[in-house]
matplotlib code that plots the C-alpha trace (Angstrom):
import matplotlib.pyplot as plt

x = [-6.4, -5.4, -2.9, -2.1, 1.2, 2.0, 1.9, 3.8, 6.3, 7.0, 7.5, 10.0, 8.1, 7.4, 3.8, 3.2, 0.3, -2.7, -4.7, -8.4, -10.3, -13.7, -15.4, -19.2, -19.4, -22.4, -24.7, -25.6, -25.0, -21.9, -21.1, -17.3, -15.9, -12.9, -10.5, -8.8, -6.0, -2.9, -0.9, -0.6, 0.7, 3.7, 4.6, 7.8, 7.7, 11.3, 11.8, 15.1, 13.4, 12.4, 15.6, 17.3, 20.9, 22.2, 18.7, 18.5, 16.5, 13.9, 12.3, 14.2, 12.4, 8.7, 6.7, 3.2, 1.0, 3.8, 3.2, -0.7, -0.8, 2.0, -0.3, -3.2, -1.3, -0.3, -3.8, -5.6, -2.7, -5.8, -6.7, -3.4]
y = [-6.5, -6.2, -2.9, -1.6, -1.4, 2.0, 0.6, -2.1, 0.0, 2.3, -0.4, -1.8, -5.3, -5.6, -5.8, -7.4, -6.2, -8.8, -9.4, -8.4, -11.5, -12.3, -15.6, -16.2, -19.4, -19.5, -17.3, -15.0, -11.1, -9.5, -6.3, -4.8, -2.0, 0.1, 2.7, 4.0, 6.2, 8.4, 10.9, 14.4, 14.6, 15.7, 13.6, 11.5, 7.8, 6.7, 3.3, 3.6, 5.4, 2.1, 0.2, -1.5, -3.4, -2.1, -3.8, -3.8, -1.0, -2.8, 0.7, 4.4, 7.7, 8.6, 11.1, 9.9, 11.7, 10.4, 6.9, 7.1, 8.3, 5.7, 3.4, 4.8, 5.0, 1.5, 0.1, 1.7, 2.0, 1.0, 4.5, 6.0]
z = [8.5, 4.6, 4.8, 1.7, -0.8, 0.7, 3.9, 2.3, 1.4, 4.2, 6.3, 4.4, 4.2, 7.8, 7.0, 3.6, 1.4, 0.6, -2.8, -1.4, -2.4, -0.7, -0.7, 0.5, 0.7, 3.3, 0.7, 3.2, 3.4, 4.7, 5.8, 5.5, 6.6, 5.1, 7.1, 4.3, 5.3, 3.0, 3.8, 2.2, -1.4, -0.2, 2.6, 1.8, 2.0, 3.2, 4.0, 5.5, 9.1, 9.5, 9.3, 11.4, 12.3, 8.5, 7.1, 3.7, 2.4, -0.7, -1.7, -2.3, -0.8, -2.6, -2.1, -1.7, -4.8, -6.9, -5.9, -6.0, -9.4, -10.8, -9.2, -10.6, -14.1, -13.6, -13.3, -15.6, -18.5, -20.8, -20.9, -22.4]

ax = plt.figure().add_subplot(projection="3d")
ax.plot(x, y, z, "-o")
ax.set_aspect("equal")
plt.show()
């Protein structure tokens, strides 16, 4: 399971996002299934809600839509 960057942030790194890479060494066709989920634009992603026993919060709260747009801006900055 490859969790995304937003879930990593929301869980304060309890679940780690990994780089997606496929190496097909057998040369046979393979199939994969993607299940994508994202909250409404105004949903607040706040990792402090999952922190326990004084655990340090690694990320500030952010609205989901703002976060997703910032990732688009970063990923496609060459288009600016």
